[in-house]
C-alpha positions as CSV (number, residue, x, y, z in Angstrom):
1,X,-0.3,-0.2,0.1
2,X,1.4,3.6,-0.5
3,X,2.3,6.1,1.8
4,X,0.4,8.5,0.7
5,X,-3.0,8.8,2.2
6,X,-5.4,6.6,0.3
7,X,-7.7,9.4,-1.5
8,X,-11.5,8.1,-2.3
9,X,-13.8,10.2,-5.0
10,X,-17.4,9.8,-4.0
11,X,-20.5,11.2,-5.9
12,X,-23.8,11.8,-4.6
13,X,-26.6,13.9,-6.4
14,X,-29.5,13.4,-3.8
15,X,-30.2,13.6,-0.3
16,X,-30.6,10.1,0.2
17,X,-27.4,9.3,-1.6
18,X,-25.7,12.5,0.6
19,X,-26.9,10.5,4.0
20,X,-25.6,6.9,2.4
21,X,-22.0,8.8,1.8
22,X,-21.5,10.5,4.9
23,X,-22.4,7.2,6.5
24,X,-19.8,5.4,4.4
25,X,-16.9,8.2,5.0
26,X,-17.4,7.3,8.6
27,X,-17.4,3.7,8.0
28,X,-14.2,4.4,6.4
29,X,-12.4,6.1,8.6
30,X,-12.7,4.0,11.3
31,X,-10.4,1.5,9.0
32,X,-8.4,4.5,7.7
33,X,-8.5,7.4,9.8
34,X,-6.3,9.4,7.2
35,X,-8.3,8.7,4.2
36,X,-9.0,11.9,2.2
37,X,-12.6,12.1,0.8
38,X,-13.2,14.7,-2.4
39,X,-16.4,14.8,-4.7
40,X,-19.9,15.8,-5.4
41,X,-22.4,15.6,-2.7
42,X,-24.7,17.5,0.2
43,X,-24.4,18.9,3.7
44,X,-23.6,15.8,5.0
45,X,-21.1,14.5,3.2
46,X,-19.2,18.0,3.7
47,X,-20.0,17.7,7.6
48,X,-18.3,14.1,7.6
49,X,-15.2,15.3,5.9
50,X,-15.9,15.0,2.1
51,X,-14.2,18.3,0.5
52,X,-17.2,19.0,-2.3
53,X,-16.6,20.4,-6.1
54,X,-20.5,21.2,-6.0
55,X,-23.4,20.4,-4.3
56,X,-25.7,18.5,-6.7
57,X,-28.1,17.9,-3.7
58,X,-29.6,21.2,-4.2
59,X,-30.5,20.6,-7.5
60,X,-31.9,16.6,-6.8
61,X,-34.7,16.3,-9.5
62,X,-37.2,13.8,-11.3
63,X,-35.6,13.4,-15.2
64,X,-37.6,15.9,-16.6
65,X,-36.3,18.9,-14.3
66,X,-32.7,17.3,-14.8
67,X,-33.2,18.0,-18.6
68,X,-34.2,21.3,-17.7
69,X,-31.0,21.8,-15.9
70,X,-29.1,20.5,-18.5
71,X,-26.5,22.9,-18.5
72,X,-25.6,22.7,-15.2
73,X,-24.9,18.7,-15.1
74,X,-22.7,19.0,-18.6
75,X,-20.7,21.7,-16.7
76,X,-20.4,19.5,-13.5
77,X,-19.5,16.4,-15.3
78,X,-16.5,18.1,-17.5
79,X,-15.3,19.5,-13.5
80,X,-15.6,15.6,-12.4
81,X,-13.4,14.5,-15.3
82,X,-10.8,16.7,-14.7
83,X,-10.8,16.5,-11.1
84,X,-10.4,12.6,-11.3
85,X,-7.8,12.9,-14.3
86,X,-5.7,15.0,-12.2
87,X,-6.5,14.2,-8.6
88,X,-6.0,10.2,-9.8
89,X,-8.0,9.1,-6.6
90,X,-7.5,5.5,-5.6
91,X,-11.4,4.5,-6.1
92,X,-14.5,6.0,-7.3
93,X,-17.4,5.6,-5.5
94,X,-20.8,6.7,-7.2
95,X,-23.8,6.7,-4.9
96,X,-26.9,5.8,-6.1
97,X,-28.5,8.1,-8.8
98,X,-27.9,6.2,-11.7
99,X,-28.6,9.2,-14.4
100,X,-25.7,10.7,-13.7
101,X,-23.7,8.4,-11.7
102,X,-23.1,6.0,-14.7
103,X,-21.4,8.4,-16.6
104,X,-19.1,9.4,-13.8
105,X,-18.5,5.5,-13.6
106,X,-17.8,5.8,-17.3
107,X,-15.7,8.7,-17.1
108,X,-13.7,7.1,-14.2
109,X,-12.7,3.8,-15.9
110,X,-11.3,5.9,-19.0
111,X,-8.8,7.4,-16.9
112,X,-8.0,3.9,-15.3
113,X,-9.7,5.0,-12.1
114,X,-11.4,1.7,-10.4
115,X,-15.3,2.1,-9.9
116,X,-17.2,0.9,-6.7
117,X,-20.9,1.8,-7.3
118,X,-23.0,1.6,-4.0
119,X,-26.7,0.9,-4.5
120,X,-26.9,-0.9,-7.8
121,X,-29.2,0.5,-10.4
122,X,-32.4,-1.1,-10.7
123,X,-32.0,-2.5,-14.3
124,X,-34.3,-5.4,-13.1
125,X,-37.1,-3.1,-13.1
126,X,-36.8,-1.2,-15.9
127,X,-34.2,-0.6,-18.9
128,X,-32.4,-4.1,-18.6
129,X,-30.0,-3.1,-21.4
130,X,-28.2,-0.9,-19.0
131,X,-26.5,-4.0,-17.4
132,X,-24.0,-4.1,-19.8
133,X,-22.7,-0.4,-19.1
134,X,-22.5,-1.3,-15.7
135,X,-20.5,-4.6,-16.6
136,X,-18.2,-2.3,-18.7
137,X,-17.8,0.6,-16.4
138,X,-18.1,-1.1,-12.5
139,X,-15.5,-3.3,-10.9
140,X,-17.8,-3.7,-7.8
141,X,-21.3,-3.2,-7.4
142,X,-22.8,-2.9,-3.9
143,X,-26.6,-4.3,-3.7
144,X,-28.9,-3.3,-1.4
145,X,-31.8,-5.9,-1.9
146,X,-31.1,-9.5,-1.4
147,X,-32.1,-10.5,-5.3
148,X,-30.2,-8.4,-6.7
149,X,-26.5,-10.2,-6.3
150,X,-27.7,-13.5,-8.1
151,X,-29.1,-10.9,-11.0
152,X,-26.3,-9.2,-11.6
153,X,-23.7,-12.2,-11.1
154,X,-25.9,-13.8,-13.8
155,X,-24.9,-10.8,-16.2
156,X,-21.2,-10.9,-15.6
157,X,-21.2,-8.1,-12.9
158,X,-19.1,-8.4,-9.9
159,X,-21.6,-7.9,-7.5
160,X,-22.0,-8.2,-3.3
161,X,-25.1,-8.0,-1.3
162,X,-23.9,-5.5,1.4
163,X,-27.3,-5.1,3.5
164,X,-29.8,-2.3,3.2
165,X,-28.9,0.6,4.6
166,X,-32.3,1.7,5.8
167,X,-32.1,-1.3,8.6
168,X,-29.1,-0.1,9.8
169,X,-30.8,2.1,12.6
170,X,-32.7,0.4,15.2
171,X,-36.6,1.8,14.9
172,X,-37.0,2.3,18.5
173,X,-34.5,5.3,19.6
174,X,-35.6,8.5,21.4
175,X,-35.1,10.3,18.0
176,X,-37.7,8.0,16.1
177,X,-40.0,8.1,19.3
178,X,-43.2,9.8,18.6
179,X,-43.7,11.2,21.9
180,X,-40.9,12.9,21.4
181,X,-41.7,15.1,18.5
182,X,-42.3,18.3,19.7
183,X,-44.9,19.9,19.2
184,X,-46.5,17.0,20.2
185,X,-48.5,14.9,17.1
186,X,-52.2,15.6,17.3
187,X,-54.1,13.0,19.4
188,X,-50.9,11.7,20.7
189,X,-51.1,11.9,24.1
190,X,-54.8,10.8,24.8
191,X,-56.1,9.5,21.5
192,X,-59.3,8.7,21.6
193,X,-60.0,4.4,21.2
194,X,-62.1,5.5,17.9
195,X,-59.5,7.7,16.1
196,X,-57.4,6.6,13.3
197,X,-54.1,8.1,12.9
198,X,-53.1,8.3,9.3
199,X,-50.0,9.2,7.8
200,X,-48.9,10.8,4.4
201,X,-46.2,10.7,2.4
202,X,-46.6,12.3,-0.7
203,X,-43.0,12.2,-1.8
204,X,-39.4,13.9,-1.1
205,X,-38.9,16.2,-4.4
206,X,-40.5,19.1,-5.8
207,X,-42.6,17.4,-8.6
208,X,-43.4,14.5,-6.6
209,X,-45.3,16.7,-4.0
210,X,-47.1,18.8,-6.9
211,X,-48.2,15.3,-8.2
212,X,-49.3,13.7,-5.6
213,X,-50.4,16.1,-2.5
214,X,-53.7,17.8,-4.3
215,X,-54.7,13.6,-5.1
216,X,-54.2,12.5,-1.9
217,X,-56.1,15.6,-0.3
218,X,-59.1,14.3,-2.2
219,X,-58.7,10.5,-0.8
220,X,-58.0,12.2,2.5
221,X,-61.4,14.0,2.4
222,X,-63.1,10.5,1.3
223,X,-61.5,9.0,4.0
224,X,-62.4,11.8,6.5
225,X,-66.1,11.5,5.2
226,X,-66.1,7.7,6.2
227,X,-63.6,8.4,9.4
228,X,-64.7,11.9,10.7
229,X,-62.4,11.7,14.0
230,X,-59.2,10.7,11.6
231,X,-56.5,12.4,12.4
232,X,-53.8,13.4,9.4
233,X,-50.0,14.0,9.4
234,X,-47.9,14.6,6.6
235,X,-44.3,13.8,6.5
236,X,-41.9,16.4,4.9
237,X,-38.3,15.9,4.4
238,X,-37.3,19.9,4.5
239,X,-38.8,23.1,5.6
240,X,-39.0,24.0,1.9
241,X,-41.1,20.7,0.8
242,X,-43.1,21.6,4.0
243,X,-44.1,25.1,2.7
244,X,-45.1,23.4,-0.5
245,X,-47.1,21.0,1.1
246,X,-48.7,23.8,3.2
247,X,-49.3,25.8,-0.1
248,X,-51.3,22.4,-1.3
249,X,-53.2,22.6,1.6
250,X,-54.9,26.0,0.9
251,X,-58.4,26.0,0.5
252,X,-58.8,22.4,1.6
253,X,-61.3,21.6,4.1
254,X,-59.3,18.5,5.6
255,X,-56.9,19.4,8.4
256,X,-53.4,17.8,7.4
257,X,-50.6,18.3,10.2
258,X,-47.1,18.7,8.9
259,X,-43.9,17.6,10.6
260,X,-40.4,18.0,9.1
261,X,-37.8,15.2,9.2
262,X,-39.4,13.2,11.6
263,X,-40.7,10.4,9.0
264,X,-39.7,7.5,11.1
265,X,-41.7,8.7,14.1
266,X,-44.5,9.7,12.2
267,X,-44.8,6.0,10.9
268,X,-44.8,5.0,14.4
269,X,-47.3,7.1,15.1
270,X,-49.6,5.8,12.6
271,X,-52.2,3.5,12.5
272,X,-52.2,3.6,8.1
273,X,-50.3,5.1,5.6
274,X,-51.2,6.7,2.6
275,X,-47.8,6.4,0.5
276,X,-46.2,7.5,-2.9
277,X,-44.2,4.6,-4.5
278,X,-40.7,3.9,-3.6
279,X,-38.3,3.5,-0.9
280,X,-40.8,5.0,1.3
281,X,-42.7,1.8,0.9
282,X,-39.8,0.0,2.6
283,X,-39.2,2.7,5.3
284,X,-43.2,2.1,6.1
285,X,-42.5,-1.9,6.3
286,X,-39.7,-1.4,8.6
287,X,-42.1,-0.2,11.0
288,X,-44.7,-3.4,10.1
289,X,-47.4,-0.8,9.2
290,X,-50.1,-1.1,6.7
291,X,-50.2,1.1,3.8
292,X,-51.8,1.9,0.5
293,X,-49.2,3.0,-2.5
294,X,-49.6,5.3,-5.1
295,X,-47.6,7.0,-7.7
296,X,-49.0,9.8,-10.1
297,X,-48.1,9.6,-13.7
298,X,-50.0,11.4,-16.6
299,X,-52.2,8.9,-18.4
300,X,-50.3,10.0,-21.5
301,X,-46.9,9.4,-20.2
302,X,-47.7,5.7,-18.6
303,X,-49.1,4.7,-22.2
304,X,-46.8,6.2,-24.5
305,X,-43.5,5.7,-23.2
306,X,-43.4,4.0,-19.4
307,X,-45.1,0.9,-19.5
308,X,-42.5,-0.3,-22.2
309,X,-39.5,0.0,-19.8
310,X,-41.5,-1.3,-16.7
311,X,-40.2,-4.8,-16.7
312,X,-41.5,-6.2,-12.8
313,X,-45.1,-7.6,-12.7
314,X,-45.6,-5.1,-9.3
315,X,-44.2,-1.6,-8.9
316,X,-44.4,-1.1,-5.3
317,X,-40.9,-2.0,-3.7
318,X,-42.5,-4.1,-1.3
319,X,-44.8,-6.0,-3.8
320,X,-41.6,-6.6,-5.8
321,X,-39.8,-8.0,-2.7
322,X,-42.7,-9.9,-1.9
323,X,-43.4,-11.3,-5.2
324,X,-47.0,-10.8,-4.6
325,X,-49.5,-8.0,-4.3
326,X,-48.9,-7.7,-0.4
327,X,-50.0,-3.9,-0.3
328,X,-52.8,-2.5,-2.5
329,X,-50.9,-0.4,-5.3
330,X,-52.5,2.1,-7.6
331,X,-49.0,2.5,-10.1
332,X,-49.7,4.3,-12.3
333,X,-51.9,6.4,-10.6
334,X,-54.0,8.7,-13.0
335,X,-57.9,9.7,-13.0
336,X,-60.5,9.6,-10.1
337,X,-58.9,9.2,-6.3
338,X,-61.9,7.3,-5.3
339,X,-60.5,3.6,-6.0
340,X,-57.3,4.6,-3.8
341,X,-59.5,6.4,-1.3
342,X,-61.7,2.9,-1.3
343,X,-58.9,0.5,-0.7
344,X,-57.9,3.3,2.6
345,X,-61.2,3.0,3.6
346,X,-61.2,-1.2,3.4
347,X,-58.3,-1.3,5.4
348,X,-59.1,1.2,8.0
349,X,-63.0,-0.5,8.6
350,X,-60.7,-3.8,9.0
351,X,-58.4,-4.2,11.9
352,X,-58.2,-7.9,11.3
353,X,-56.7,-6.9,7.5
354,X,-54.5,-4.5,8.8
355,X,-52.8,-6.8,11.5
356,X,-52.5,-9.4,9.1
357,X,-50.5,-6.9,6.6
358,X,-48.1,-6.1,9.6
359,X,-47.6,-9.5,10.2
360,X,-46.8,-10.2,6.3
361,X,-44.6,-6.7,6.2
362,X,-42.4,-7.8,9.5
363,X,-42.1,-11.2,7.5
364,X,-40.8,-9.8,4.6
365,X,-38.0,-7.2,6.3
366,X,-36.6,-9.7,8.6
367,X,-34.2,-11.0,6.1
368,X,-32.7,-7.2,5.8
369,X,-31.9,-6.9,9.1
370,X,-28.2,-6.6,9.7
371,X,-26.5,-9.7,10.6
372,X,-22.8,-10.7,11.9
373,X,-22.6,-6.9,13.2
374,X,-21.8,-5.2,10.1
375,X,-24.1,-2.4,8.9
376,X,-24.4,-1.8,5.4
377,X,-21.7,1.0,5.5
378,X,-19.2,-1.2,6.9
379,X,-19.5,-3.8,4.3
380,X,-19.2,-1.2,2.0
381,X,-16.3,0.5,3.3
382,X,-14.5,-2.9,3.2
383,X,-15.0,-3.3,-0.6
384,X,-14.1,0.4,-1.0
385,X,-10.5,-0.3,0.8
386,X,-9.8,-3.3,-1.3
387,X,-8.9,-1.1,-3.7
388,X,-6.9,1.3,-1.6
389,X,-4.8,-1.7,-0.4
390,X,-4.1,-3.0,-3.9
């Protein structure tokens, strides 16, 4: 191993990747305290000790918004290419966000720098032809879902299952206890026995909230008509997104509380969750809470574009892992909110069905719990440091 401190280049483009990057930096430091970290990411990675060239996390967006910011991303890719070529880090670690990170992986390999990719792109769900690119530009692929290792290995990719980082932290910490949320969540201290507590997860991105919150409000209105004492709390990842949700609530007669950065506490507080599709479904399953899943897609976009790229029978992640319709999913959602509202009302009115779903979710996530005393970040750190020690 070189006498120079190892240099590790990390790239994250979204809030979730920023958090994963920060945890990975800490895990690497536990083994290599002298390691130097450079890259692009967000405030959490910077606080963990990464020298940032840029903070694309502030611009994190869905594909349509990425295209509208094409000039920013083109310039960022050029800056990253120059930095990697000049710095010649021991390894480049792209984290999630395949839209930009597969390009970065290609740039790294073009100048002879190995790539350890953290969070496998979900090519098993859509655009499976991208696995060929992964095979070409990724030395080690760290997978966070159990079936992914076999899937990618069959395609010739050097893949390893490291565990899902969401399950690294216990669910019952003081920070996630709903009783510690300030101000207290409505009905938390003395809820009536007949009160149903409903959490609402419209998404973490601006475009997701704009698409989901108005439709969800219509659904909540239907639910309230059936269960007048129901209480609603919406989860927001930031003050900015909370403001956006609050704007959507203007003129609504359905009272919805908003809490910022308290998603786990809100899930624990809730009897039931109405959520958009995505990783949130796994977070909710982690708490064994019953849910209904939706994802708003314009009718024309689904029928003309999206449906030709989807390879899975189900779209909600928990249903994909279960291999069956474990929770009701309305993906794509477009048109009337009534079918979704009816599915929610049916579950809310059937305590036995909710309890059965909770048991099924508990069994589903049990294999995702950390084993052997190693967290996902530790396992990824071990893979990253293999390139340093060569």
